[in-house]
N, CA, C and O of each residue as an XYZ file, in Angstrom:
556
protein
N       0.568     -0.517     -0.275
C      -0.058      0.120     -0.021
C       1.141      1.127      0.011
O       2.324      1.123      0.350
N       0.233      1.979     -0.509
C       0.903      3.449     -1.194
C       0.303      4.849     -0.291
O      -0.822      5.305     -0.498
N       0.978      5.254      0.430
C       0.384      6.849      1.042
C       1.131      7.893      1.209
O       2.047      8.170      1.984
N       0.437      8.596      0.104
C       1.337     10.311      0.061
C       2.769      9.997     -0.574
O       3.732     10.658     -0.185
N       2.990      8.644     -1.893
C       3.784      8.807     -2.553
C       5.025      7.946     -1.039
O       6.127      7.688     -1.524
N       4.957      7.683      0.002
C       5.304      6.573      0.764
C       4.627      5.032      1.133
O       3.427      4.927      1.386
N       5.538      3.884      1.129
C       4.572      2.901      1.301
C       4.283      2.872      2.659
O       5.161      2.967      3.516
N       3.008      2.737      2.923
C       2.324      2.632      4.564
C       2.751      1.495      5.121
O       2.597      0.442      4.502
N       3.414      1.512      6.498
C       3.670      0.644      7.387
C       2.910      0.159      7.674
O       2.022      0.937      8.024
N       2.483     -1.460      7.818
C       1.015     -1.910      8.821
C       1.783     -2.553      9.785
O       2.946     -2.940      9.674
N       0.768     -2.665     11.085
C       1.356     -2.745     12.253
C       0.954     -4.592     12.484
O       0.216     -5.179     11.692
N       1.530     -5.207     13.569
C       0.308     -6.656     14.031
C       0.884     -6.818     14.982
O       1.661     -6.038     15.531
N       0.471     -8.193     15.399
C       1.031     -8.935     16.802
C       1.789    -10.117     16.394
O       1.979    -10.141     15.178
N       2.200    -10.947     16.937
C       2.668    -12.016     16.992
C       3.114    -12.629     18.295
O       3.471    -11.972     19.273
N       3.079    -13.566     18.246
C       3.355    -14.601     20.051
C       4.579    -15.094     19.841
O       5.028    -15.311     18.715
N       5.291    -15.335     21.085
C       6.527    -15.457     21.138
C       6.491    -17.092     21.520
O       5.620    -17.547     22.261
N       7.201    -17.647     21.117
C       6.827    -19.382     21.782
C       8.552    -19.504     21.653
O       9.284    -18.933     20.844
N       8.814    -20.194     22.447
C      10.218    -20.787     22.727
C      11.137    -19.747     23.665
O      10.726    -18.594     23.798
N      12.509    -20.200     24.382
C      13.142    -19.434     24.449
C      14.950    -18.797     24.212
O      15.981    -18.630     24.863
N      14.378    -18.618     22.759
C      15.552    -17.906     22.079
C      15.952    -16.112     22.430
O      16.886    -15.405     22.053
N      15.014    -15.901     23.126
C      15.137    -14.290     23.184
C      14.976    -14.021     24.229
O      14.635    -12.860     24.460
N      15.183    -15.184     25.603
C      14.545    -14.879     26.857
C      16.042    -13.912     27.490
O      16.960    -14.370     26.809
N      16.559    -12.995     28.302
C      15.497    -12.224     29.105
C      14.028    -11.298     28.474
O      12.958    -11.038     29.024
N      14.556    -10.971     27.099
C      14.201     -9.637     26.287
C      12.951     -9.894     26.089
O      12.049     -9.064     26.194
N      12.784    -11.379     25.709
C      10.814    -12.103     25.477
C      10.777    -13.067     25.897
O      11.828    -13.707     25.890
N       9.701    -13.613     26.415
C       9.351    -14.716     27.320
C       8.328    -15.600     26.522
O       7.510    -15.011     25.816
N       8.313    -17.148     26.590
C       7.315    -17.813     25.717
C       5.696    -17.193     26.258
O       5.058    -16.919     27.274
N       5.659    -17.202     25.636
C       3.680    -16.682     25.819
C       3.671    -14.952     25.238
O       2.742    -14.366     24.682
N       4.766    -14.529     25.524
C       4.813    -13.081     25.127
C       4.183    -12.458     24.012
O       4.335    -13.116     22.983
N       3.358    -11.141     23.834
C       2.959    -10.413     22.643
C       3.764     -9.702     21.927
O       3.869     -8.634     22.531
N       4.328     -9.675     21.090
C       4.866     -8.486     20.450
C       3.964     -7.747     19.344
O       3.292     -8.287     18.465
N       4.161     -5.987     19.683
C       3.716     -5.541     18.231
C       4.843     -5.172     17.308
O       5.904     -4.632     17.621
N       4.394     -5.597     15.985
C       5.859     -5.239     15.146
C       5.064     -4.445     14.150
O       3.833     -4.436     14.132
N       5.995     -3.641     13.147
C       5.566     -2.518     12.470
C       6.832     -3.700     10.858
O       7.993     -4.099     10.765
N       5.750     -3.729     10.135
C       6.161     -4.880      8.623
C       6.614     -3.125      7.728
O       6.116     -2.009      7.584
N       7.721     -3.807      7.383
C       8.566     -2.888      6.248
C       9.139     -1.713      6.812
O       9.591     -0.813      6.105
N       9.141     -1.671      8.550
C      10.108     -1.010      8.762
C      11.624     -0.944      8.599
O      12.242     -1.982      8.838
N      12.329      0.181      8.211
C      13.750      0.041      8.212
C      14.667     -0.865      9.482
O      14.562     -0.247     10.542
N      15.441     -2.024      9.625
C      15.825     -2.412     10.004
C      17.684     -1.673     11.003
O      18.597     -1.724     10.178
N      17.971     -1.357     11.801
C      19.345     -1.046     12.330
C      19.842     -2.369     13.161
O      19.214     -3.389     13.446
N      20.939     -2.061     13.393
C      21.487     -2.797     14.675
C      21.040     -2.943     15.357
O      20.522     -1.930     15.829
N      20.757     -4.328     16.138
C      20.237     -4.040     17.260
C      18.734     -4.207     18.087
O      18.390     -4.284     19.267
N      17.757     -4.220     16.166
C      16.469     -4.397     16.408
C      16.211     -5.489     16.792
O      17.139     -6.270     17.000
N      14.794     -5.903     17.016
C      14.306     -7.738     17.291
C      13.608     -7.148     16.426
O      13.181     -5.995     16.363
N      13.501     -8.236     15.603
C      12.821     -8.539     14.136
C      12.122     -9.870     14.230
O      12.237    -10.695     15.136
N      11.339     -9.947     13.091
C      10.886    -11.083     12.862
C      11.069    -11.376     11.145
O      10.865    -10.488     10.316
N      11.474    -12.730     10.796
C      11.982    -12.660      9.844
C      11.723    -14.281      9.048
O      11.810    -15.136      9.929
N      11.531    -14.712      8.123
C      11.067    -16.217      7.799
C      12.352    -17.064      7.702
O      13.331    -16.522      7.188
N      12.420    -17.885      7.984
C      13.323    -18.922      8.079
C      14.019    -18.931      7.365
O      13.435    -18.445      6.396
N      15.289    -19.232      6.991
C      15.978    -19.302      5.817
C      15.768    -20.882      4.943
O      15.771    -20.917      3.713
N      15.693    -21.413      5.310
C      15.441    -22.935      5.168
C      14.263    -23.972      5.303
O      14.091    -25.109      4.863
N      13.485    -23.080      6.126
C      11.853    -23.176      5.824
C      10.700    -22.094      6.199
O      10.071    -21.888      7.237
N      10.689    -21.485      4.901
C       9.880    -20.257      4.629
C       8.856    -19.938      5.484
O       8.654    -18.825      5.970
N       8.085    -21.133      5.693
C       6.860    -20.802      6.481
C       6.811    -20.891      7.509
O       5.745    -21.403      7.849
N       7.797    -20.517      8.749
C       7.853    -20.268      9.769
C       8.594    -19.262     10.103
O       9.726    -19.154      9.634
N       8.170    -18.510     10.822
C       8.259    -17.232     11.244
C       9.388    -17.080     12.882
O       9.077    -17.515     13.991
N      10.305    -16.555     12.623
C      11.396    -16.699     13.694
C      11.552    -15.366     13.900
O      11.587    -14.575     12.958
N      11.701    -14.857     15.663
C      11.952    -13.605     15.939
C      13.115    -13.817     16.626
O      13.223    -14.596     17.573
N      14.480    -12.759     15.912
C      15.892    -12.760     16.237
C      16.375    -11.083     16.739
O      15.756    -10.024     16.639
N      17.419    -11.317     17.171
C      17.801     -9.811     16.970
C      18.961     -9.507     15.982
O      20.011    -10.150     16.001
N      18.700     -8.439     15.075
C      19.662     -7.710     14.258
C      20.601     -7.756     14.642
O      20.468     -7.070     15.655
N      22.012     -8.209     14.617
C      22.936     -8.040     15.063
C      24.218     -6.689     14.439
O      24.884     -5.730     14.827
N      23.927     -7.445     13.340
C      24.904     -6.551     11.600
C      24.249     -6.740     10.850
O      23.244     -7.449     10.895
N      24.727     -6.062      9.860
C      24.588     -6.229      8.454
C      25.790     -6.886      7.815
O      26.886     -6.423      8.130
N      25.762     -7.557      7.249
C      26.730     -8.699      6.359
C      27.005     -8.982      4.942
O      25.844     -9.040      4.537
N      27.670     -9.179      4.006
C      27.303     -9.225      2.881
C      26.405    -10.650      2.669
O      26.921    -11.764      2.594
N      25.333    -10.447      2.609
C      24.399    -11.339      1.763
C      23.078    -11.320      3.127
O      22.109    -12.069      3.254
N      23.473    -10.308      3.886
C      21.823     -9.691      4.670
C      22.192     -9.520      6.145
O      23.341     -9.184      6.433
N      21.152     -9.765      7.217
C      21.518     -9.386      8.278
C      21.735    -10.771      8.943
O      21.243    -11.874      8.706
N      22.928    -10.202     10.147
C      23.801    -11.331     11.122
C      22.363    -11.567     12.262
O      22.160    -10.649     13.057
N      21.660    -12.481     12.289
C      20.822    -12.743     13.521
C      21.029    -13.502     14.811
O      21.423    -14.648     14.595
N      20.879    -13.198     16.109
C      21.590    -14.086     16.577
C      20.220    -14.210     17.435
O      19.293    -13.465     17.116
N      20.022    -15.276     18.697
C      19.004    -15.028     20.196
C      19.358    -14.605     21.104
O      20.317    -15.235     21.549
N      19.038    -13.705     21.738
C      19.606    -12.685     23.087
C      19.876    -14.081     24.237
O      20.297    -13.672     25.319
N      19.700    -15.637     24.167
C      19.759    -15.998     25.404
C      20.752    -17.163     24.847
O      20.530    -18.187     24.200
N      22.075    -16.513     25.428
C      22.902    -17.937     25.114
C      23.624    -18.970     25.098
O      24.682    -19.478     24.727
N      22.227    -19.154     25.883
C      22.093    -20.879     26.519
C      21.337    -21.432     25.507
O      21.793    -22.575     25.463
N      20.577    -21.371     24.763
C      19.247    -21.472     23.774
C      20.277    -22.128     22.396
O      21.323    -21.635     21.973
N      19.640    -23.254     21.957
C      20.488    -23.560     20.657
C      19.524    -24.272     19.465
O      19.702    -25.298     18.808
N      18.106    -22.999     19.472
C      17.302    -22.887     18.473
C      17.441    -22.678     16.912
O      16.613    -22.814     16.011
N      18.593    -22.352     16.902
C      19.268    -21.865     15.170
C      18.923    -20.546     14.832
O      17.805    -20.038     14.912
N      20.173    -19.931     14.373
C      20.135    -18.475     14.363
C      21.248    -18.132     12.949
O      21.024    -18.914     12.024
N      21.919    -17.526     12.773
C      22.925    -17.148     11.951
C      23.943    -17.992     12.053
O      24.512    -18.476     11.075
N      24.280    -18.254     13.406
C      25.328    -19.368     13.248
C      25.299    -20.821     12.803
O      26.369    -21.430     12.792
N      24.139    -21.460     12.420
C      23.300    -21.943     11.775
C      23.448    -21.611     10.031
O      24.297    -21.963      9.212
N      22.487    -20.964      9.938
C      22.066    -20.490      8.868
C      22.864    -19.375      7.888
O      22.489    -19.186      6.730
N      24.051    -18.630      8.506
C      24.203    -17.619      8.250
C      23.563    -16.205      8.373
O      22.861    -15.934      9.348
N      23.863    -15.092      7.145
C      23.189    -13.649      7.063
C      21.882    -14.360      6.456
O      21.624    -15.336      5.751
N      21.222    -13.359      7.100
C      19.280    -13.514      6.319
C      19.035    -12.534      5.438
O      18.556    -11.473      5.840
N      19.322    -12.735      4.117
C      18.784    -11.650      2.875
C      17.598    -10.771      3.744
O      16.711    -11.236      4.460
N      17.795     -9.814      3.534
C      16.649     -8.610      3.424
C      15.669     -8.713      3.318
O      14.925     -8.161      4.128
N      14.989     -9.718      1.924
C      13.968    -10.104      2.047
C      12.981    -10.768      2.815
O      11.796    -10.447      2.914
N      13.540    -11.680      3.330
C      13.635    -12.753      4.492
C      13.071    -11.597      5.583
O      12.073    -12.079      6.120
N      13.324    -10.361      6.062
C      13.474     -9.650      7.634
C      11.884     -8.873      6.875
O      11.669     -8.018      6.016
N      10.946     -9.839      7.863
C       9.820     -9.022      7.400
C       9.331     -7.834      8.003
O       8.662     -6.964      7.446
N       9.961     -7.878      9.947
C       9.407     -6.662     10.782
C      10.420     -6.462     12.064
O      11.138     -7.314     12.587
N      10.296     -5.412     12.326
C      10.656     -4.707     13.759
C       9.704     -4.922     14.625
O       8.537     -5.098     14.277
N      10.157     -4.931     16.024
C       9.338     -5.497     16.735
C       9.690     -4.071     17.663
O      10.810     -3.635     17.928
N       8.195     -3.434     18.106
C       7.977     -1.933     18.771
C       7.493     -2.158     19.819
O       7.892     -1.231     20.523
N       6.715     -2.962     20.569
C       6.458     -3.404     21.966
C       6.187     -5.020     22.264
O       5.806     -5.912     21.506
N       6.559     -5.035     23.763
C       6.275     -6.514     24.055
C       5.350     -6.099     25.236
O       5.568     -5.133     25.966
N       4.169     -7.043     25.346
C       3.089     -7.113     25.482
C       2.893     -8.590     26.945
O       2.687     -9.765     26.639
N       2.972     -8.293     27.832
C       3.504     -9.836     28.631
C       1.876     -9.779     29.138
O       1.217     -8.806     29.503
N       1.460    -11.347     29.002
C      -0.439    -11.772     29.200
C      -0.460    -11.690     30.577
O       0.437    -12.408     31.017
N      -1.085    -11.133     31.473
C      -1.164    -11.593     32.616
C      -1.634    -13.259     33.258
O      -2.605    -13.770     32.701
N      -1.139    -13.844     34.085
C      -1.403    -15.083     34.643
C      -2.654    -15.382     34.908
O      -3.400    -14.443     34.628
N      -3.257    -16.416     35.384
C      -4.643    -16.509     35.600
C      -4.452    -16.375     37.311
O      -5.454    -15.847     37.793
N      -3.644    -16.647     38.117
C      -3.373    -16.762     39.393
C      -2.903    -15.485     39.982
O      -2.455    -15.398     41.126
N      -2.999    -14.701     39.324
C      -2.101    -13.195     39.536
C      -3.766    -12.526     40.357
O      -4.487    -11.841     39.632
N      -4.178    -12.774     41.690
C      -5.560    -12.039     42.039
C      -5.287    -11.205     43.162
O      -6.146    -10.440     43.600
N      -4.289    -11.289     43.595
C      -3.705     -9.823     45.201
C      -3.373     -8.873     43.991
O      -3.116     -8.954     42.790
N      -3.524     -7.905     45.001
C      -3.475     -6.505     43.909
C      -1.852     -6.060     44.109
O      -1.402     -5.028     43.611
N      -1.286     -6.722     44.678
C       0.222     -6.699     44.906
C       0.982     -7.216     43.533
O       1.773     -6.525     42.891
N       0.476     -8.951     43.117
C       0.836     -9.151     41.742
C      -0.105     -8.743     40.604
O       0.148     -9.205     39.491
N      -1.255     -7.861     40.763
C      -1.982     -7.306     39.221
C      -0.966     -5.942     39.239
O      -0.773     -5.465     38.121
N      -0.348     -5.313     40.282
C       0.274     -4.116     40.364
C       1.688     -4.374     39.738
O       2.273     -3.664     38.920
N       2.073     -5.454     40.258
C       3.751     -5.931     39.907
C       3.233     -5.910     38.468
O       3.692     -4.881     37.972
N       2.574     -6.490     37.664
C       2.345     -7.282     36.224
C       2.106     -5.941     35.760
O       2.804     -5.513     34.841
N       1.337     -5.322     36.203
C       0.782     -3.809     35.719
C       2.234     -2.590     35.028
O       2.265     -1.802     34.083
N       3.343     -3.038     36.180
C       4.280     -2.410     35.673
C       5.416     -2.902     34.734
O       6.408     -2.360     34.248
N       4.919     -4.044     34.679
C       6.161     -4.603     33.710
C       5.485     -5.254     32.712
O       6.272     -5.964     32.085
N       4.113     -5.332     32.203
C       3.596     -5.721     31.119
C       4.038     -5.554     29.699
O       4.591     -6.251     28.847
N       3.525     -4.244     29.807
C       4.156     -2.918     28.224
C       4.887     -2.613     28.417
O       4.951     -1.847     29.378
N       6.351     -3.022     27.502
C       7.339     -2.697     27.507
C       8.328     -2.458     25.877
O       8.903     -3.180     25.062
N       8.091     -1.160     26.060
C       8.742     -0.375     24.417
C      10.258     -1.268     23.871
O      11.351     -1.145     24.425
N       9.965     -2.191     22.624
C      11.847     -2.775     21.702
C      12.229     -1.591     21.370
O      11.641     -0.951     20.498
N      13.215     -1.161     21.986
C      13.646     -0.130     20.804
C      15.580     -1.180     20.959
O      16.115     -1.944     21.762
N      15.961     -0.456     19.500
C      17.388     -1.047     19.077
C      18.064     -1.220     20.331
O      17.718     -0.591     21.331
N      18.993     -2.026     20.328
C      19.606     -1.916     21.743
C      21.122     -2.311     21.203
O      21.440     -3.491     21.051
N      21.766     -1.531     21.006
C      23.018     -1.728     20.615
C      24.064     -2.714     21.328
O      24.676     -3.733     21.010
N      23.965     -1.958     22.356
C      25.100     -2.785     23.634
C      24.368     -4.342     23.353
O      25.122     -5.315     23.403
N      23.419     -4.486     23.162
C      23.246     -6.064     23.108
C      23.853     -6.446     21.496
O      24.826     -7.180     21.324
N      23.381     -6.051     20.819
C      24.194     -6.169     19.499
C      25.682     -6.073     19.455
O      26.124     -6.662     18.469
N      26.624     -5.510     20.222
C      27.906     -5.968     20.463
C      28.551     -7.034     21.246
O      29.574     -7.686     21.038
N      27.505     -7.046     22.402
C      28.029     -8.026     22.876
C      27.285     -9.412     22.357
O      27.727    -10.415     22.917
N      26.304     -9.634     21.453
C      26.224    -10.883     20.098
C      27.035    -10.803     19.852
O      27.932    -11.448     20.396
N      27.248     -9.953     18.866
C      28.639     -9.892     18.218
C      29.752    -10.341     18.679
O      30.546    -10.860     17.895
N      30.088    -10.226     20.235
C      31.581    -10.992     20.228
C      31.514    -12.370     20.824
O      32.462    -12.986     21.312
N      30.039    -12.845     20.702
C      30.089    -14.305     20.896
C      30.328    -14.991     19.623
O      30.401    -16.220     19.589
């Protein structure tokens, strides 16, 4: 879609499964993403898996390399696959950047204290984390 001569950026919501992005994102988190947004080093991105293009993956874009984006999970102990397995991801497979994380409330959070604690941490903007990008690049 084009609006005022520029492509219009669309937003969507994706659910996180797995532990590859812990502690930034945990299993069950909802993430608001912006399709077609420019990717910067440190951004959390949604991409098509290079070998299974029907599978969507969420990783951190560490740096631009020949052939595409080098992407890694934030969790160094999780071996779910990233650019260390499949190499740089071509730019056309990077679909969206993550903008906001929403952590759903757990059923057993009944006390006022538990609800206030959840409310204080449920919404968190996801900005490009250059320090994470540098730390991951060193791995």
